[in-house]
N, C-alpha and C positions, 0 to 999 in steps of 0.2 A: 504493500500500499504506499509505503514510503517512496518506492521507485515511481509509482504511478503519479504521485503527488508531484515530484520533482519534473516528470515526463511533462505534464501539462505546462508548468512554469516556463520549462525551456522552450515550448511551442508556442506560447502566448506572449512572451516579452520580447520586445526588439521591433524593428522596422522589418519591413517585406523583404527587403532583400538580406537582411540576416536570417530570416526564416528560411529563404532558398537555399542558404548556405549551411542551414542545419539538416535540411530535408535528408539527406543520407543517413545521419546519426539518430534522427527521430525514426525512420523504419526499422533500425537495429533496435533502438530501444523498446518501440512498440512489439517486435516480435519475441523479446525477452520477456515482457511484462506479460504478454499472453501465455507464455510457456508456464512461466511460473504462477498464473493465475490458475492454467489447467492442472498444474501437479498439485496446488493446494486443494483445489476442487477433490481430485482423486483421493488425496489422504484423508479427507475429511470423510468422503464417503466409503472409504476402506473400513471404517470403524464398524460401519453394519454390514459388510459382508459376510457370508457365512463361513465359518471354519471349515476346509477341507480336510478329510480325515490324512493323515500322515502315513506313507508305507511303512511296514516294519523293517529294522534293522537287520541287515543280512550281512552275515560274517563273510561269506565267499565272495569273490570278485564277480562283476558283473559279466555275463557271457557276452563275449563279442565275437562277431563273426570274422572269416577271412577277408571278405571284401572291405572289412571297416579296420583299416591298417592303424588307426589311432589307439595309444594306450589307454587302459582305465583310467579314470581322472584321479582317484586315489594314490597311484603309483606315484613315487618322486620325481622319477625320470622315465625314459625309454629303457626297456630291459637289455641285459648285455646280448641275449639271443635276438632273432628277427621279431619282430612283434607279430607279425602276421601268422608265422609259424605258431607262438603260443597262443594265439587267439583262435586257431582254427580248431573246431570242434572235433574234427577227424583224427587229432593228435591228441585228444584228452586223456588217452590211456597210456600214454607214453610216459615213463616215470620221469625222465628229464623235463618234461614239459608241466607235470604236476608238480614238481619240487620247484621248479624256478617262479612259478606263479604263486606258490606258498610264500616263498622268500619276497617277492614282491609285494604281495599283500600286506603281511606283518610288518615290513617295513615302512610301507605307507600310512597304515592304521597307526603305528606307534609312534612314529616320528611327528605326525599331525597332531597326535593326542599330547604330546610333551610339549610341543609348541603352543598348544592353548594353555596346558597348566603353567608352562613358565611365564608367558603373557609377554615376554620382550624378544629374548632372542629366538633366531632361526636356523635351522640345518643348513649348513653347507652341502651341497650336493657335488660330490666328485666322481665323474664316471671316467674310469680309467681302462685300458688295454693291457694285456699281459703279451709281450712278443711271442712267449711260446706257444700261446694259444689260450682264448677266452679273454676275461677281463671281469670288471667288478663295478661296485655302485658303493661309494662310502658317503654316508651320510653323518655329517659331526656338527654337534652343538657346543660350543665354548663359551664361558663366562656369562651364563644366564644366571637370572633371580634363584631360579629353583635348582637348575641342573648347571654344575660346575664344568661339566664334561659329559658329553653324552654321545655315544657313536652308535650306529646300526650298520654294518657292514654286508653286504651280497658279494659272493664271489661265484663265478661260475667258470671255471679253468679245465684245461683238458692239455695233453701233452704226454711226456714221460716222467717217471720219477727214479730218483738215486737210490740206494740202498739204505741211505740216512733218514731221507725222508718216508721210506716204506715202513722202516722201524717206529717211526713215531705216527703211524696212519691209521690203527686200531688198536684195540686191547689184545690182538693176537700177532705180536710181531713176526713169528714165523709162519705165519698163514700165507706170505708168497714172498719165497726163497728165492734171490736173485745169484745167477752165476757172476763171479766177479767181472765188474765193468760193464755189465748190462743194465739196462733201465728198463722201467715197467710202464707199457701204456696204461693212461688213466683218464677219468673224467670226474670232477667233483664240485658239485653244487652245494652251496651253503650259505646261511644267515648267522650271522653272531652279534653280539651287542653287549656292551657293558656302559653301565648309568651310573657316573659318581656325582650324587647331589651335593648342592652347598651346605644344607643344614644338618649337623652331625646328627640329629636325630632321625633322618631320614636315609634308611639303608641303601647301600649298593646294590645293584642286581645285575647278572650276568646271565645271559642264555645263549646257546647255540643248536641248530638243527643243520643235518648235513646228509648228503647223500653221496655214495662213492660207487664208480663203475670200473672195474679193472679187467684188461683182457688177460685170461690166464693162461695164455701161450697155447692154448689147444682147440682154439676156434670159438671159444666161448666167453662169456662175462659173467663175472664175479660181481655181487653188488651187495650193498649193504646201507642201513640208516644208522646213523648216531645223533647225540644232542643231550639237553637238559636244562636246568635252569635252577640257580641257587643263589641265596641271600646273604650279603655280609653286613650285618651292623656295627656302628660304633658303639651303641648302647643298646643292651638286651631291652626288647619290649616282647614279652610272652605273645600278647595279641596278635602283633604283626607276624610272629614266626609262625603261629597257629593257622592264620588266615592264609599265608603263602601255601604251606604244606597242604592244607586242606584241599586248596584251590587244586594244586597239582594231582593229589590223591584223586580227585574226582574225574580228572583227565584221564588218569591211568584206569580206574574203577570201570569207566564206559566199556573198556575193553577187555580187561582180564585183571580181576580183584588180586591175584597175585603178582603183579606188576610192581605197584609202587613200593610194597615192603621192599623188594629186591633193588629197585632202581636207588630207593632212598638210601639204604645202606652202601650201594655202589658210589654214590655221590659223598656220603662221610668218608669213607675210604680213598676217594680220588683226591679230594681237595684238603690234602694234608699239608702242612707246612713240618716237612719231617725233622728239621734241624731244629725246630723251636718246640715241636711235640703239641702241636694245636692244630686244629682244623681252621682254613679260611673263614668262615662263617657258620652260618646256623643250618647250611645245607639246602637241599630240595630235591632233585631227581638227578641223576646222570644214566647214560645207557649207549652201549656201543655193540657193533655187529649186529644189529638187528634185521633178520633175514630170513624170519618164519612168523607165521606159518605160510604166508605167501606174501608177494610183492604189494597186491592192494591192501591187503590187512596191516602190512606194516606201515604203508603210507598213511593210512587213515590213523593209526595211532600216532604218528608223528604231527598228524595235522590237529588231532585233539590237542596235544600238548602245546603246541605253537598257538591255539585258539586260545588257551588259557592264560598266556602271558599276561595281557592287559587286566585280566579280572584279579588275577595273582597279586601283581605290584602295585598300578595305579591308585587304589583305594589307601594304601599305604602311604605313598606320597602326599595324598591328598589330606591325609589326617595329622601329618606331622610338619608339613614343610614351612608352616608358620609359627612352630614352636619357638621361644626364644632360647638363646643358648649363649654361653659364655666363653670367654678366650680359652680357659682351661679345657673347656669342651672342645673347641675346635683343635687344639693340640693333641688332643686325645684321638680324634680323628685323623690328624696326619699320621700319627704314629701307627693306627690300624692300617691305613693306606700301605704304609711302608712293608707291612707284612704282605698287603695283596700284592705288591711288585716283587717281593721275594717269592713267591708261590708262581707269579706268572713268567718269571724270567728263569727259575730254576727248575721247576716240575711241570709246567702245564706242556701237554702234548699238542695241544694245538697251536700254541706259540712256536714250538719247535719244528713242527711240521711245516708252517709256513715260512721258517727262517731257512729251511733245508731244501724248499721247493726251489726250482731253477725259476728265475725273473721274480722273485718274492718281491711282492710291494709293501716294502717294511713300515712305511707310514700307516699305511691299515692295518699292518699286525701289531704294532705297538699304539694303535689309537686305545688298546684297553687299559693301557697304565693313565693313572689319575695326573691331573695337572702339576699337583703339589702333592709332598708327602713328605715325611720325615723320621729319623732316626734318632735315638736317644741313648747313650752308653748306659748300660745296666739298669735299664727303666725297669722298676718292680709296680707292675698292676695289681700285683695281688695285696699290697697295702693299703689301697681304697676300695671299699666296700663294693661300691656301684661298678667300678672295673672288674674286680674279681668275680661279680656275679656272670658277667660275659665270659670271663677265662674258663669258668668252671663249666659252661656248655661247649667251649670250644676244646676242649680236652676230653670231655665227655658226652658225646651226642645224645639229645633228647628225641623221645617220639612225639615230635608236635602234633601230628594230626590224631 
């Protein structure tokens, strides 16, 4: 209305020659006011429009046809493999297609959910190519309000493996023995993530899911799935640990009630910092060499675990991200991050496999490390009752579910 009043003043004040000079500007002004008036009328009437029902949220990606080359909108970027190939319904039974779509879907959902939670920081999307075959998509958020560093990486690589890499590839290092000097043809598709929050009361979370295919040298292909998720708190919150474990247990129980106890114990025994005599965190699930009862069933199990990640972790972030903390709390968080670094660089098979693979993407492999960590000479956490509570469950795992 102020714009309309000024427009009338502009049109009526002055001589005829002045009016003629102003005519082009008046036409633009009249169009602007007309557009604003129409928008105002629509916004007023919109209040009386009936609310249409919204479609239910669907976890899986929308189906796209081979003719529709465009990627699903929730993906962070184009996939490593050709988009039309991934979206062609005739390829849906192909294990590599299913696994790469799972990785793209989970990366897109989780990154967008974390950006919304953080409110300020955004993921850098770094799509890279591997000279020896394949490539990956690294999504990294740094220095956010809620997340100090978060990375969600996809790799779709193929080529050949050295004996050193084969030893780190799965839990059975003798499964694929190579003659001296020989290399093993392979394909690996996976997603891995490590999230380091800023607030010491929000735990760190890690997950990864992977699929391997190996040329067995006899004209056949050997395949298996692996993965898992685990929680690493700075301060023990029993409700958080219970929620995380029960969510993962429900995902396992959908397929076989014997899976969670087995994979929970495997996680407790894998994430051990042996030289410290303690676990990295309060665990979760860990599995490898999953190749039974058949490929569709194995993939369905991995899909259930992947779909559980957001429900297992994001409620914990929301519950704790605004809690106040002290300088001493922050220092204890940095010390626990130091333990995280020790495990990843000394014991983690995934890190070693990446480092021993030809043309390794070092930046993506070491993305799991926190931006800041701390070591203190002869630190004694057991002298503090709060810290001692955490140390007890790191030394003696608890049945949280």
